[in-house]
C-alpha positions, 0 to 999 in steps of 0.5 A: 558553563551557564545553565537554565535552572529555573526550577532550582532558582524558584525552590531556592528563592522560595524557600530561602525567603521564607525561611527569613520572613517566616522567622521575622515573622515569628519573632514578632509574633505573628504566624509564619504564614505571614512571612511566606506571602510576603516572601512570595510578593517579594519574588513576584512580577509586581514587585521590583528584583529576582522574579520567580517562575510563575507556572513552575511555583503553583505546581510545586505548591500543589504537590504540597496541597496533595502531600497534606491531604494524604497525611490527613487522609492517613488520620481519617477513615471512612467511618469518620467521613461518613460520621459527619455527613448529616452536617457536612453535606447540607452545611457546605451546600448552604454555604456555598449557595450563601456566599455565592449569592453574596459574590453574585451581588457585589458582581451585579453592583459592579456591573458585571454580567451574571455568569462572571458573578457566579464564576465570582461568588463560587470563587469566594465561596470554598476555603483553602484547603491548605490553610484550613488543615494549617489551622487544625493541624497548629491547634490540634484540631484535626481528629477531633469531632469538630475538627472531622466535621471541617474536614468533611465540610472542606471534603464536600466543598471540593466535590462541589468545586470539581463539578463547577469547573466541569460545568464552567466550559459548558456554562461559557459555551450557553453564554457565548451564543451555543458554542459546545464548549462543555463536552467532557474529554471522555465524551469527545474521546467516544464522540458523544455530544452531551448537554450541561445534564449530561455532563453533570451526570457523566461527572457524577458517574465519573467520581462515584466510580473513583470512590467506588475503586478506592474502596473496593480494590484500593483499600487492599492493593495500596495497604499490600503494596506498603506491607510489601515494601516494609518487610524488605526492610528498607526504609528508604523504599518504604518511604519512596512507596508512600510518596509514589502512592500519594502522587501517583493515586492524586495525579491518576485520579485527576486524569482518569476521573476528573476529581482533583489532586487534593480529593485523590490524595485524600482518598489515597490516605483514607483507605490506608489509614487502617493499616498499622503502617499509616503512622510510619506513611504520616512520618515519612511524608511530613518533611516534604509536606510542610515544605511544599505547603510553604511554597504553596504560600510562596506561590500565592503571594507570587499572584498578589499585586500589592497596588490593587489594595489601594487602587479598588479599595472599596470592592476589596473590602466587599470581597474581604467582608463576604469571606470573612464574616459572610462565610463564617456568620453562615457556617455558625448559623448551620452548625447551631441549626444542627444543635452542635455546640458554640465551640464547633460552630465558631471552629467551623466559622474561623477554619472557612474563614478564608480563600485559597488554591481552588479560588484561584482556578476557578478565577483563571477559567473564568477569564479565559472563558470569558465569563470573569472580569480579569478586575474580578480575578484581582479580587480574588487574589486581593481577597485570598492573601488579606484573609489567609492573612486575617485567619489567625486573628478570625481565630483568636477573635471567635475564641474570645467571643465563645464565652459570650455566645454561650451566656447569650443563648442555651447551650446545645445538647452535645455540649455537656461532655465536650470531645477532648482536643486533639493531637496530630503533633506538628514539627512546632509548637503551636501559637498562645492561641491555640488553646481558644476554642478548647475546653474551658480551662480549670486550674488545678488546686493539686500541690506538691505534685508531679506533672506528666506531660504527654501519656503515649507509650511512654508516659502511660507507664510513667503514669502507672508507676506513679499510681503504683507509688501513691504518688499525686500527679495529674497529665497534661495530654492532647490526644483523644485516646488517651484523654479518654483512658484518662478520664475513665481511670480518673486521673485528673487531666489538663487537655491542650498543649503543655507548649502553650503557656496558658495550659502550663500555668494551669499545672500550678508549677510553683507549687510542684515537685517534679516535671515528667516530660515524655513527649518525644518531639524535643523541639516541644519538650524544649518549650515546656522545660524552659518555661517550667525552669522560670516558672519553679527554679527549684522544680526536678524536671525529668525529659525524653530524648533521642540522640546526643544533640537533643540531650544537650538541647534539653540540659541547656534548657534547665532539664536535670535529667535527660533520658535517652531512649537508644542508651536504655535499649541498649542497657537493657539488652546488656542486662539480658545477655548477662542475666542469660550467661549468670542465670541471673533474675532480668529486671521486669519488662525484658524478656529472659532468653532461653 
């Protein structure tokens, strides 16, 4: 019996082709998202063959945006958000104004109306949530000072776009001869007739009410719910609770308060970040978050008509120039005026040099309301695709610009000790350009030493043992708090991801005696082990694993010894039980039975 399964077909085609083209992109040293976009173009309506459901794909992608922002909120706190408000708020407002003015100018040159130009400029001014956060996560910068500024900037842009989406119908009403299209749904239900000023005021009140509700009620209710579920001992229920909270708060905030789904999810994650269960919640959402984030890029590719590249090449080039150069220059100047270091200014500039989901929503609404011509929507979609494709190149180029800009002018006071690069632990190692915006790389002078990769719970214990034994060693770490502890202890530290060849090369592996890979991610550990064995065939390599398959994987890449945590726990428990019966002393760190 045949079944109509557009949802299944869209998911299978999207993820299947994204995997194939993502793998091919990785093979040719291009970012996987290039492959995801190509997959979307292939299943879109503008290319022959199978066409995925045009309505379902964006909704599936929206789930990825919700989970992504929820995950970012889990690594954020209200204190972090408020700490960057001094630059994020004025910076985002000025940058939006500058980009909107550039877009308006281009629209007027193309013969469009002022209202259409304003919509066009606003669409070019706001960065994509998914692209920005993916870029920060790949470079492990979400929790750094510069990463917090970028995320705070993004939140301000989201709030500005929420206001824009509410006010656009009112603007259309004025342009279309005073037709009242701008009434807020709440105002309509109450029978109120509000003007533009009233709608703006009501929107601000609703956003403030949502924020207050999340900070006053959400901070108590959401952690309590997760703690209650955690005490049931059911991991399945815990995972379900996390997803229900993320999606439920996002959907409820959009329906009841008119804020964006992404913003609602961010605040849900932020209020949960103060709980000790936040790390577990982040881990539970990671697989779905990555899968649906891929569908976001596929849905973007589906919207793109490749023929627009040669139909209107000059306007398209102008749009890309505004997005990649205009916005970046504005952001760089703003950040430097606030006396932040060049590295921070470049990171913010590179992060914002693209557009995405809010731009599509603005474009669709603008066309629907008769403000924006369809040609404007095509230019926005083309600009989004090209800017997303160019974004990794922009990061690399800006990283190479950094030394030139630092030599060209005096350094900001805050640049004397830049914040350490940070850790949001991606599933796969970041690309080689990940360290381009990091601190200046200095090779070690150590020889006949131990290289310790990772300084978390396991790595810190190894480091303490090496210190006690008087063994020379250095640590490769990229997480904020461990780096701070290492600096306080005076231990030589290379800041970065050891899976990046340029970072690992700083540890002088050819002259090292041993390598201890203490990171828990087996894929990342495998990259490190393989590179280390190639650099020094005689080095002794010890790694950690969580399963027999991971043990075999690391051994096949050259690890001499792989310690599996579960086996060591079982061995310690067995020794403790045996010692309890015989009265023998147990090993340090094992509690003697009463």
